[in-house]
C-alpha positions in Angstrom: -21.0 -17.9 17.6 -18.0 -19.7 18.9 -14.8 -20.6 17.1 -11.7 -22.3 18.2 -8.9 -21.6 15.5 -5.9 -23.8 15.7 -2.8 -22.8 13.7 -0.7 -25.6 12.2 2.4 -25.9 9.9 3.0 -28.1 7.0 4.2 -31.3 8.6 3.0 -33.6 11.4 2.9 -31.9 14.8 1.9 -32.4 18.4 -0.8 -30.7 20.2 -1.2 -29.7 23.8 -3.4 -31.7 26.1 -5.9 -28.8 26.1 -6.2 -28.9 22.3 -6.4 -32.6 22.2 -9.4 -32.5 24.7 -11.0 -29.7 22.7 -10.8 -31.8 19.4 -12.0 -35.0 21.2 -15.2 -33.2 22.4 -15.9 -31.5 19.1 -18.1 -32.7 16.2 -17.8 -29.8 13.8 -14.4 -29.0 12.2 -13.3 -26.8 9.3 -10.2 -26.0 7.2 -8.7 -26.4 3.8 -8.1 -29.6 2.0 -4.4 -29.6 3.1 -5.4 -29.1 6.7 -7.8 -31.9 6.6 -5.2 -34.3 5.3 -2.8 -33.3 8.2 -5.4 -33.6 11.0 -7.9 -36.1 10.0 -6.3 -38.8 12.2 -6.9 -36.6 15.2 -10.6 -36.2 14.6 -13.4 -38.1 16.1 -14.8 -40.8 13.8 -18.2 -39.2 13.5 -16.9 -35.7 12.7 -18.4 -33.2 10.2 -15.9 -31.2 8.1 -16.6 -27.9 6.5 -14.2 -27.3 3.7 -12.8 -23.8 3.4 -12.9 -22.8 -0.3 -14.3 -20.2 -2.5 -16.9 -18.8 -2.4 -16.4 -18.1 1.3 -20.0 -16.9 1.7 -21.1 -20.6 1.4 -18.6 -21.5 4.2 -20.0 -18.7 6.5 -23.5 -19.8 5.8 -22.6 -23.4 6.9 -21.1 -21.9 10.1 -24.3 -20.0 10.8 -26.6 -23.0 10.1 -24.5 -25.3 12.4 -25.4 -23.4 15.5 -22.6 -25.0 17.5 -19.0 -24.3 18.2 -16.5 -24.8 15.3 -12.9 -26.0 15.5 -11.1 -24.5 12.6 -7.6 -25.5 11.4 -5.6 -22.7 9.7 -2.0 -22.1 8.6 0.6 -20.5 11.0 -0.8 -17.7 13.1 -4.4 -17.3 12.2 -4.4 -13.6 13.3 -1.3 -12.9 11.1 -3.0 -12.1 7.8 -5.0 -15.3 8.4 -8.4 -16.9 8.9 -9.1 -15.4 12.4 -9.0 -11.9 10.9 -11.5 -13.1 8.2 -13.8 -14.5 10.9 -13.6 -11.3 13.0 -14.5 -9.2 10.0 -17.4 -11.4 9.1 -18.7 -12.2 12.7 -17.6 -9.2 14.8 -19.6 -10.4 17.8 -18.3 -14.0 17.7 -16.1 -15.5 20.4 -12.8 -16.4 18.7 -10.2 -18.4 20.5 -6.9 -18.6 18.6 -4.0 -21.0 19.2 -1.2 -19.8 16.9 1.7 -21.7 15.3 4.8 -20.0 13.7 3.8 -17.9 10.7 5.8 -18.3 7.5 7.9 -15.2 8.0 8.9 -16.3 11.5 10.0 -19.7 10.0 12.0 -18.0 7.3 13.7 -15.6 9.8 14.6 -18.6 11.9 16.0 -20.7 9.1 18.0 -17.7 7.8 19.3 -16.8 11.4 17.8 -13.3 11.0 16.7 -11.4 14.2 13.2 -10.3 13.7 13.4 -7.4 16.2 13.3 -4.8 13.5 11.2 -6.8 11.0 8.2 -5.2 9.4 5.9 -7.5 7.6 3.5 -6.7 4.8 1.3 -8.7 2.6 0.8 -8.5 -1.2 -1.1 -11.8 -1.2 -4.3 -11.0 -3.2 -3.5 -7.4 -2.6 -2.1 -4.3 -4.4 1.7 -3.2 -4.1 0.8 -0.4 -1.8 2.0 -1.8 1.6 5.3 -3.1 0.1 5.9 0.2 -1.8 5.4 2.1 1.5 7.9 -0.1 3.3 10.5 0.2 0.5 10.0 3.9 0.2 10.6 4.2 4.0 13.7 2.0 3.4 12.8 -0.2 6.4 15.8 -2.4 7.4 14.0 -5.7 7.2 10.7 -6.3 5.2 8.9 -9.6 5.4 6.5 -10.2 2.4 3.7 -12.7 2.0 3.6 -13.4 -1.7 1.3 -14.8 -4.3 1.7 -15.9 -7.9 1.3 -12.4 -9.3 3.5 -10.8 -6.6 6.2 -13.5 -6.7 9.8 -13.0 -5.5 10.9 -12.5 -9.1 8.2 -9.8 -9.6 9.1 -8.1 -6.3 12.8 -8.0 -7.3 12.0 -6.7 -10.7 9.8 -3.9 -9.4 12.4 -2.9 -6.9 15.2 -2.8 -9.4 13.0 -0.8 -11.8 12.8 2.0 -9.2 16.4 1.9 -8.2 16.2 0.0 -5.0 19.1 -2.4 -5.6 20.3 -1.6 -2.0 18.3 -4.7 -0.8 19.0 -8.4 -0.9 16.4 -11.1 -0.7 15.8 -14.2 1.4 13.3 -16.5 -0.1 11.8 -19.4 1.9 10.3 -22.1 -0.4 7.9 -24.9 0.8 8.9 -24.2 4.4 8.5 -27.4 6.5 7.6 -29.3 3.3 9.5 -31.9 1.4 11.1 -29.4 -0.9 12.0 -26.8 1.6 14.7 -24.4 0.4 16.0 -21.2 1.7 17.9 -18.9 -0.6 19.8 -15.5 -0.1 20.0 -13.7 -3.4 20.9 -10.3 -4.9 17.8 -8.7 -6.5 19.3 -9.0 -9.9 19.5 -12.8 -9.5 16.1 -13.2 -7.9 14.4 -11.3 -10.7 15.6 -14.1 -13.1 14.8 -17.1 -10.8 11.9 -19.5 -10.6 10.6 -20.4 -7.2 8.3 -23.0 -5.6 4.7 -21.8 -5.6 4.7 -21.8 -1.7 7.2 -19.1 -0.7 7.7 -16.0 1.3 10.3 -13.3 1.3 12.4 -11.1 3.6 14.1 -8.1 2.1 17.2 -6.9 3.9 18.6 -3.4 3.4 22.5 -3.6 2.9 23.0 0.2 2.4 20.8 3.3 2.6 19.8 4.9 -0.7 20.2 8.7 -0.4 17.4 10.7 -1.9 17.7 14.4 -1.3 15.2 16.2 0.8 14.1 18.7 -1.8 15.0 16.9 -5.1 17.1 19.2 -7.3 15.1 20.4 -10.3 17.9 19.2 -12.7 17.3 15.6 -11.7 13.8 15.7 -13.3 13.2 14.9 -16.9 11.1 17.8 -18.4 9.1 18.8 -21.4 11.3 19.3 -24.4 12.1 22.9 -25.0 10.4 24.0 -21.8 12.9 23.6 -18.9 10.9 26.0 -16.7 7.7 23.9 -16.7 8.3 22.5 -13.2 7.3 23.4 -9.8 10.7 24.7 -8.5 12.1 22.9 -5.5 11.7 25.7 -2.8 8.1 26.3 -4.0 7.5 22.5 -4.1 8.5 22.1 -0.5 6.5 25.0 0.7 3.5 23.6 -1.2 4.0 20.2 0.5 4.2 22.0 3.8 0.9 23.8 3.2 -0.8 20.5 2.2 0.0 19.0 5.6 0.5 15.5 4.1 1.7 13.8 7.3 -1.9 13.4 8.5 -3.5 13.0 5.1 -4.3 9.9 3.1 -5.1 10.7 -0.5 -3.4 13.5 -2.6 -4.7 14.6 -6.0 -2.1 16.5 -8.1 -3.9 18.4 -10.8 -1.8 19.2 -13.8 1.4 17.1 -12.8 3.5 17.9 -15.9 6.9 16.4 -14.9 5.4 14.9 -11.8 7.8 16.7 -9.5 5.2 17.4 -6.7 3.7 14.0 -6.8 7.1 12.3 -6.7 8.5 14.5 -3.8 5.2 13.9 -2.0 5.2 10.1 -2.4 8.9 9.8 -1.3 8.4 12.0 1.8 5.0 10.5 2.7 5.1 6.9 1.6 1.7 6.1 3.1 -0.1 8.5 0.7 -2.2 7.2 -2.1 -1.2 9.8 -4.9 -3.4 10.3 -8.0 -1.9 12.6 -10.5 -3.8 14.2 -13.4 -2.5 15.8 -16.6 -3.9 16.8 -20.0 -0.8 16.5 -22.1 -0.2 13.0 -23.3 3.6 13.4 -23.5 3.7 14.0 -19.8 2.8 10.4 -19.0 6.1 9.1 -20.2 8.0 11.9 -18.4 6.2 11.0 -15.2 7.1 7.4 -15.6 10.7 8.2 -16.3 11.1 10.5 -13.3 9.3 8.0 -11.0 11.7 5.1 -11.9 14.7 7.4 -11.8 13.9 8.9 -8.5 12.4 5.8 -6.8 8.8 7.0 -6.4 6.8 3.8 -6.9 3.0 3.7 -6.5 1.7 6.9 -8.1 -1.4 6.5 -10.3 -1.5 8.8 -13.3 -4.5 9.9 -15.4 -4.2 11.5 -18.9 -7.1 13.6 -20.2 -9.1 16.8 -19.6 -9.8 17.1 -15.9 -13.2 18.7 -16.7 -14.2 15.5 -18.5 -12.7 13.0 -16.0 -14.9 10.8 -13.9 -13.5 11.9 -10.6 -15.6 9.3 -8.7 -13.3 6.6 -9.6 -10.1 7.5 -7.6 -10.3 7.6 -3.9 -11.7 10.9 -2.5 -8.9 13.3 -1.6 -8.1 15.0 1.7 -5.4 17.0 0.0 -5.4 18.6 -3.5 -2.6 20.5 -5.2 -3.7 22.6 -8.3 -0.7 22.9 -10.6 -2.8 23.8 -13.6 -6.3 24.8 -14.4 -6.3 26.0 -18.0 -7.8 29.3 -17.2 -10.9 27.8 -15.7 -9.9 27.9 -12.0 -13.4 28.7 -10.6 -14.9 25.9 -12.6 -12.2 23.5 -11.4 -12.7 24.4 -7.8 -16.4 24.0 -8.1 -15.9 20.5 -9.4 -13.3 19.6 -6.7 -15.7 20.7 -4.0 -17.8 17.6 -4.9 -15.0 15.2 -4.1 -12.7 16.8 -1.5 -13.5 15.3 2.0 -14.5 17.6 4.9 -11.3 19.0 6.4 -9.3 18.5 3.2 -6.6 21.0 2.1 -6.6 22.7 -1.3 -3.4 24.4 -2.4 -2.5 26.4 -5.6 0.6 28.2 -6.7 -0.7 31.4 -8.2 1.5 33.5 -10.6 -1.1 36.0 -11.7 -3.0 38.3 -9.4 -6.2 37.3 -11.2 -5.6 33.7 -9.9 -5.2 34.9 -6.4 -8.5 36.9 -6.6 -10.4 34.1 -8.2 -9.2 31.4 -5.7 -10.1 33.8 -2.8 -13.6 34.6 -4.1 -14.4 31.0 -5.0 -13.2 29.6 -1.7 -15.4 32.1 0.1 -18.4 31.2 -2.2 -17.8 27.5 -1.3 -17.5 28.1 2.5 -13.9 27.0 2.5 -11.6 28.5 5.2 -8.8 30.6 3.7 -5.4 30.7 5.3 -2.7 33.3 5.0 -1.1 33.2 1.6 2.8 32.9 1.3 4.7 34.8 -1.4 7.9 33.4 -2.8 10.4 34.4 -5.4 13.0 31.9 -6.7 15.9 33.5 -8.4 14.8 35.4 -11.6 11.5 33.5 -11.9 8.1 35.1 -11.4 6.7 35.8 -8.0 4.6 32.8 -6.7 1.8 33.1 -4.1 1.0 29.9 -2.4 -2.7 29.9 -1.6 -4.4 27.4 0.8 -8.0 26.8 1.7 -9.6 24.1 4.0 -12.9 22.6 3.0 -15.4 23.3 5.8 -16.2 20.2 8.0 
């Protein structure tokens, strides 16, 4: 299959002689309704147009049946979260020649006189918050965001403020190159209350750096009422994170999150992680949310219920697991986790009782996990902690 994908903007434009010749020799063209309105005066009189609209499978079927090269018109740079990527995913063996125009983030940076040298771009258009959360947690200096109606500039501002990232300001480009073009630079507090043109994109600019301690002090966490010691203490937490080796992992499960201290520290230090936190006590869900918002740890997924009754096939399979609680059923828990942890995944537990050390060791050997040398710690007057680690056999 052979595709020529031409990127265009929102207003009349001129094309190179090469593209004019390509169009004049073509018979099969494709694009959205807006694209057709912009280019129809350039097309041969006897042309055929395949409208790009949902469901896309019908569009792809038309391409396959045509058995001839297709000239596709797309917005901006088609390899920038655009239609060339869609074609590449659907037809990996196809020839795809792409002729880009400016993408919307480039246009906004130009209109706002912002250097894009340090610009990181993410998309929440039809996607989750994950990529934006990662960029904000890293506190990148400039973050370009492709938006949609659910992830609007106001929604982005509200989310960032809710987690304490008021250290950014927001540039919003509305209807760029259109009749209602407008570029605004706003504090997040103002952006959260504004309405914007449906066609928009965003650049977030960090004005100051938000300081979050490496090793968050325990007193900053909200805890269980009357049980101030129900938290993985900061030195133990950091040693546990070290054992988990999260810099090269993708999915962390935190079993028995309680205050959420380990999940929160992990998410802040390793923003790329998908963190899934499990807890039996219902009151801990509100505590987790309070601590997330207070300390800026967006993007943690929490589950409340008995881990032994949970359908663990729903969350993404972990390559790192921290066992913070097991209800006296450690062997049973490890047996269940063995069905989900990916090969090469790390399993870490902080054991207080010698019986837990023995049980973890014996069960790991039964399951064929590779045990690593344990680490013993004592924090102030608290009980000794043994940090146990095993690696699931590949």
